[in-house]
C-alpha positions as protocol buffer text, in pm:
chain_id: "A"
residue {
  index: 1
  type: MET
  ca { x: 29726 y: 6826 z: -7817 }
}
residue {
  index: 2
  type: LYS
  ca { x: 29857 y: 6853 z: -8184 }
}
residue {
  index: 3
  type: LYS
  ca { x: 29604 y: 6571 z: -8236 }
}
residue {
  index: 4
  type: TRP
  ca { x: 29316 y: 6729 z: -8126 }
}
residue {
  index: 5
  type: PHE
  ca { x: 29310 y: 7090 z: -8261 }
}
residue {
  index: 6
  type: PRO
  ca { x: 29187 y: 6952 z: -8615 }
}
residue {
  index: 7
  type: PHE
  ca { x: 28916 y: 6799 z: -8443 }
}
residue {
  index: 8
  type: PHE
  ca { x: 28827 y: 7138 z: -8245 }
}
residue {
  index: 9
  type: PHE
  ca { x: 28865 y: 7301 z: -8522 }
}
residue {
  index: 10
  type: VAL
  ca { x: 28609 y: 7120 z: -8739 }
}
residue {
  index: 11
  type: ILE
  ca { x: 28375 y: 7097 z: -8468 }
}
residue {
  index: 12
  type: SER
  ca { x: 28392 y: 7453 z: -8410 }
}
residue {
  index: 13
  type: LEU
  ca { x: 28362 y: 7553 z: -8767 }
}
residue {
  index: 14
  type: ILE
  ca { x: 28039 y: 7336 z: -8807 }
}
residue {
  index: 15
  type: PHE
  ca { x: 27910 y: 7534 z: -8503 }
}
residue {
  index: 16
  type: ILE
  ca { x: 27983 y: 7844 z: -8696 }
}
residue {
  index: 17
  type: SER
  ca { x: 27818 y: 7744 z: -9018 }
}
residue {
  index: 18
  type: ASN
  ca { x: 27527 y: 7620 z: -8859 }
}
residue {
  index: 19
  type: GLU
  ca { x: 27458 y: 7961 z: -8668 }
}
residue {
  index: 20
  type: SER
  ca { x: 27525 y: 8174 z: -8990 }
}
residue {
  index: 21
  type: PHE
  ca { x: 27249 y: 7970 z: -9204 }
}
residue {
  index: 22
  type: SER
  ca { x: 27007 y: 7974 z: -8868 }
}
residue {
  index: 23
  type: GLN
  ca { x: 26633 y: 8005 z: -8927 }
}
residue {
  index: 24
  type: VAL
  ca { x: 26394 y: 8134 z: -8682 }
}
residue {
  index: 25
  type: GLY
  ca { x: 26033 y: 7995 z: -8645 }
}
residue {
  index: 26
  type: ILE
  ca { x: 25749 y: 8072 z: -8441 }
}
residue {
  index: 27
  type: ASN
  ca { x: 25497 y: 7825 z: -8370 }
}
residue {
  index: 28
  type: THR
  ca { x: 25695 y: 7581 z: -8553 }
}
residue {
  index: 29
  type: THR
  ca { x: 25978 y: 7334 z: -8536 }
}
residue {
  index: 30
  type: ASN
  ca { x: 26078 y: 7327 z: -8888 }
}
residue {
  index: 31
  type: PRO
  ca { x: 26114 y: 7682 z: -9023 }
}
residue {
  index: 32
  type: LEU
  ca { x: 26149 y: 7675 z: -9431 }
}
residue {
  index: 33
  type: SER
  ca { x: 26231 y: 8108 z: -9446 }
}
residue {
  index: 34
  type: THR
  ca { x: 26466 y: 8317 z: -9250 }
}
residue {
  index: 35
  type: LEU
  ca { x: 26176 y: 8392 z: -9033 }
}
residue {
  index: 36
  type: ASP
  ca { x: 25880 y: 8181 z: -9025 }
}
residue {
  index: 37
  type: ILE
  ca { x: 25543 y: 8237 z: -8827 }
}
residue {
  index: 38
  type: ASN
  ca { x: 25265 y: 7989 z: -8793 }
}
residue {
  index: 39
  type: GLY
  ca { x: 24999 y: 8162 z: -8660 }
}
residue {
  index: 40
  type: ASN
  ca { x: 24858 y: 8561 z: -8684 }
}
residue {
  index: 41
  type: VAL
  ca { x: 25044 y: 8859 z: -8702 }
}
residue {
  index: 42
  type: SER
  ca { x: 24961 y: 9165 z: -8538 }
}
residue {
  index: 43
  type: VAL
  ca { x: 25158 y: 9508 z: -8659 }
}
residue {
  index: 44
  type: LYS
  ca { x: 25135 y: 9850 z: -8503 }
}
residue {
  index: 45
  type: THR
  ca { x: 24863 y: 10052 z: -8643 }
}
residue {
  index: 46
  type: PHE
  ca { x: 24725 y: 10417 z: -8543 }
}
residue {
  index: 47
  type: ILE
  ca { x: 24523 y: 10687 z: -8668 }
}
residue {
  index: 48
  type: LEU
  ca { x: 24701 y: 11002 z: -8826 }
}
residue {
  index: 49
  type: VAL
  ca { x: 24491 y: 11323 z: -8796 }
}
residue {
  index: 50
  type: GLY
  ca { x: 24564 y: 11574 z: -9088 }
}
residue {
  index: 51
  type: SER
  ca { x: 24658 y: 11930 z: -8986 }
}
residue {
  index: 52
  type: GLY
  ca { x: 24691 y: 12279 z: -9204 }
}
residue {
  index: 53
  type: SER
  ca { x: 25059 y: 12125 z: -9298 }
}
residue {
  index: 54
  type: PRO
  ca { x: 25129 y: 11830 z: -9497 }
}
residue {
  index: 55
  type: THR
  ca { x: 25126 y: 11544 z: -9231 }
}
residue {
  index: 56
  type: ALA
  ca { x: 25402 y: 11303 z: -9237 }
}
residue {
  index: 57
  type: ILE
  ca { x: 25395 y: 10917 z: -9234 }
}
residue {
  index: 58
  type: SER
  ca { x: 25710 y: 10796 z: -9061 }
}
residue {
  index: 59
  type: ASP
  ca { x: 25575 y: 10508 z: -8800 }
}
residue {
  index: 60
  type: GLY
  ca { x: 25357 y: 10238 z: -8815 }
}
residue {
  index: 61
  type: PHE
  ca { x: 25221 y: 9967 z: -9086 }
}
residue {
  index: 62
  type: TYR
  ca { x: 24835 y: 10009 z: -9095 }
}
residue {
  index: 63
  type: LEU
  ca { x: 24765 y: 10376 z: -9058 }
}
residue {
  index: 64
  type: SER
  ca { x: 24412 y: 10519 z: -9061 }
}
residue {
  index: 65
  type: LEU
  ca { x: 24411 y: 10856 z: -9237 }
}
residue {
  index: 66
  type: ASN
  ca { x: 24165 y: 11106 z: -9135 }
}
residue {
  index: 67
  type: PRO
  ca { x: 24177 y: 11401 z: -9347 }
}
residue {
  index: 68
  type: GLN
  ca { x: 24023 y: 11722 z: -9186 }
}
residue {
  index: 69
  type: ALA
  ca { x: 23981 y: 11911 z: -9520 }
}
residue {
  index: 70
  type: THR
  ca { x: 23940 y: 11813 z: -9901 }
}
residue {
  index: 71
  type: ASP
  ca { x: 24275 y: 11704 z: -10057 }
}
residue {
  index: 72
  type: GLN
  ca { x: 24495 y: 11697 z: -9737 }
}
residue {
  index: 73
  type: GLU
  ca { x: 24836 y: 11606 z: -9774 }
}
residue {
  index: 74
  type: PHE
  ca { x: 24989 y: 11343 z: -9607 }
}
residue {
  index: 75
  type: VAL
  ca { x: 25391 y: 11279 z: -9698 }
}
residue {
  index: 76
  type: LEU
  ca { x: 25535 y: 10921 z: -9735 }
}
residue {
  index: 77
  type: PRO
  ca { x: 25888 y: 10910 z: -9633 }
}
residue {
  index: 78
  type: SER
  ca { x: 26196 y: 10893 z: -9907 }
}
residue {
  index: 79
  type: PRO
  ca { x: 26192 y: 10546 z: -10051 }
}
residue {
  index: 80
  type: ILE
  ca { x: 26544 y: 10597 z: -10126 }
}
residue {
  index: 81
  type: ALA
  ca { x: 26584 y: 10604 z: -9764 }
}
residue {
  index: 82
  type: PHE
  ca { x: 26380 y: 10334 z: -9701 }
}
residue {
  index: 83
  type: PRO
  ca { x: 26389 y: 10031 z: -9942 }
}
residue {
  index: 84
  type: GLY
  ca { x: 26142 y: 9772 z: -9867 }
}
residue {
  index: 85
  type: ARG
  ca { x: 25930 y: 9982 z: -9654 }
}
residue {
  index: 86
  type: MET
  ca { x: 25527 y: 9897 z: -9666 }
}
residue {
  index: 87
  type: TYR
  ca { x: 25247 y: 10070 z: -9533 }
}
residue {
  index: 88
  type: ILE
  ca { x: 24886 y: 9994 z: -9567 }
}
residue {
  index: 89
  type: LEU
  ca { x: 24721 y: 10322 z: -9549 }
}
residue {
  index: 90
  type: ARG
  ca { x: 24326 y: 10356 z: -9541 }
}
residue {
  index: 91
  type: ASN
  ca { x: 24115 y: 10692 z: -9565 }
}
residue {
  index: 92
  type: ILE
  ca { x: 23910 y: 10678 z: -9306 }
}
residue {
  index: 93
  type: ASN
  ca { x: 23732 y: 10991 z: -9346 }
}
residue {
  index: 94
  type: ASP
  ca { x: 23373 y: 10970 z: -9542 }
}
residue {
  index: 95
  type: THR
  ca { x: 23370 y: 11313 z: -9723 }
}
residue {
  index: 96
  type: ASN
  ca { x: 23717 y: 11474 z: -9731 }
}
residue {
  index: 97
  type: THR
  ca { x: 24010 y: 11326 z: -9996 }
}
residue {
  index: 98
  type: ALA
  ca { x: 24316 y: 11240 z: -9864 }
}
residue {
  index: 99
  type: LYS
  ca { x: 24638 y: 11344 z: -10102 }
}
residue {
  index: 100
  type: LEU
  ca { x: 24909 y: 11094 z: -10079 }
}
residue {
  index: 101
  type: THR
  ca { x: 25246 y: 11235 z: -10181 }
}
residue {
  index: 102
  type: THR
  ca { x: 25626 y: 11166 z: -10208 }
}
residue {
  index: 103
  type: PRO
  ca { x: 25937 y: 11357 z: -10118 }
}
residue {
  index: 104
  type: ALA
  ca { x: 26176 y: 11200 z: -10351 }
}
residue {
  index: 105
  type: GLY
  ca { x: 26070 y: 10924 z: -10636 }
}
residue {
  index: 106
  type: LEU
  ca { x: 25744 y: 10881 z: -10775 }
}
residue {
  index: 107
  type: LEU
  ca { x: 25447 y: 10678 z: -10727 }
}
residue {
  index: 108
  type: PHE
  ca { x: 25374 y: 10411 z: -10975 }
}
residue {
  index: 109
  type: GLY
  ca { x: 25046 y: 10168 z: -10983 }
}
residue {
  index: 110
  type: LYS
  ca { x: 25088 y: 9785 z: -10990 }
}
residue {
  index: 111
  type: GLY
  ca { x: 25260 y: 9686 z: -11283 }
}
residue {
  index: 112
  type: LYS
  ca { x: 25353 y: 10031 z: -11421 }
}
residue {
  index: 113
  type: THR
  ca { x: 25669 y: 10107 z: -11531 }
}
residue {
  index: 114
  type: SER
  ca { x: 25610 y: 10483 z: -11667 }
}
residue {
  index: 115
  type: GLY
  ca { x: 25371 y: 10753 z: -11596 }
}
residue {
  index: 116
  type: GLY
  ca { x: 25454 y: 10776 z: -11206 }
}
residue {
  index: 117
  type: ALA
  ca { x: 25305 y: 11042 z: -11056 }
}
residue {
  index: 118
  type: THR
  ca { x: 25410 y: 11271 z: -10720 }
}
residue {
  index: 119
  type: SER
  ca { x: 25064 y: 11243 z: -10562 }
}
residue {
  index: 120
  type: ILE
  ca { x: 24787 y: 11028 z: -10557 }
}
residue {
  index: 121
  type: TYR
  ca { x: 24427 y: 11057 z: -10377 }
}
residue {
  index: 122
  type: MET
  ca { x: 24213 y: 10856 z: -10130 }
}
residue {
  index: 123
  type: TYR
  ca { x: 23859 y: 10917 z: -10174 }
}
residue {
  index: 124
  type: ASP
  ca { x: 23615 y: 10679 z: -10234 }
}
residue {
  index: 125
  type: ASP
  ca { x: 23565 y: 10305 z: -10187 }
}
residue {
  index: 126
  type: THR
  ca { x: 23777 y: 10216 z: -10550 }
}
residue {
  index: 127
  type: ASN
  ca { x: 24089 y: 10352 z: -10408 }
}
residue {
  index: 128
  type: ARG
  ca { x: 23992 y: 10427 z: -10019 }
}
residue {
  index: 129
  type: THR
  ca { x: 24274 y: 10178 z: -9872 }
}
residue {
  index: 130
  type: ILE
  ca { x: 24616 y: 10166 z: -10084 }
}
residue {
  index: 131
  type: THR
  ca { x: 24915 y: 9929 z: -10001 }
}
residue {
  index: 132
  type: VAL
  ca { x: 25247 y: 10114 z: -10117 }
}
residue {
  index: 133
  type: ILE
  ca { x: 25578 y: 9932 z: -10099 }
}
residue {
  index: 134
  type: SER
  ca { x: 25922 y: 10106 z: -10152 }
}
residue {
  index: 135
  type: ASP
  ca { x: 26157 y: 9957 z: -10425 }
}
residue {
  index: 136
  type: GLY
  ca { x: 26444 y: 10154 z: -10316 }
}
residue {
  index: 137
  type: LEU
  ca { x: 26347 y: 10460 z: -10598 }
}
residue {
  index: 138
  type: ASN
  ca { x: 26002 y: 10472 z: -10611 }
}
residue {
  index: 139
  type: TRP
  ca { x: 25691 y: 10356 z: -10430 }
}
residue {
  index: 140
  type: THR
  ca { x: 25416 y: 10113 z: -10597 }
}
residue {
  index: 141
  type: TYR
  ca { x: 25068 y: 10138 z: -10494 }
}
residue {
  index: 142
  type: ILE
  ca { x: 24787 y: 9893 z: -10514 }
}
residue {
  index: 143
  type: TYR
  ca { x: 24419 y: 9948 z: -10446 }
}
């Protein structure tokens, strides 16, 4: 029994270490990342219709914003509470401006380290679609 113990110990260690460094592949037998998807990806999408009070953004990935009045407010969640979270937002209303705000941190344009704002406006084809990404303190946005 004592002769077999080191053998079982080494084999167990190999299985445990192999599992802790595993990678998952979808449509691939050779994943190169923690999650490697070889194919199309679909994400949760829905329409948020503005209301008289600020409309919270809390779920989904691709959101169509439909403001019912000019400068209607849509509020991102706190970037501190959700580091790494990302949204793609599109103002689908041709006449009303959507105002995007954050309850914590600031909104910084891509590549900016100063001059952040607490709100930005989504109104024409220049900035009708915005991607926002939380860095754990602020939101970075890209038109």
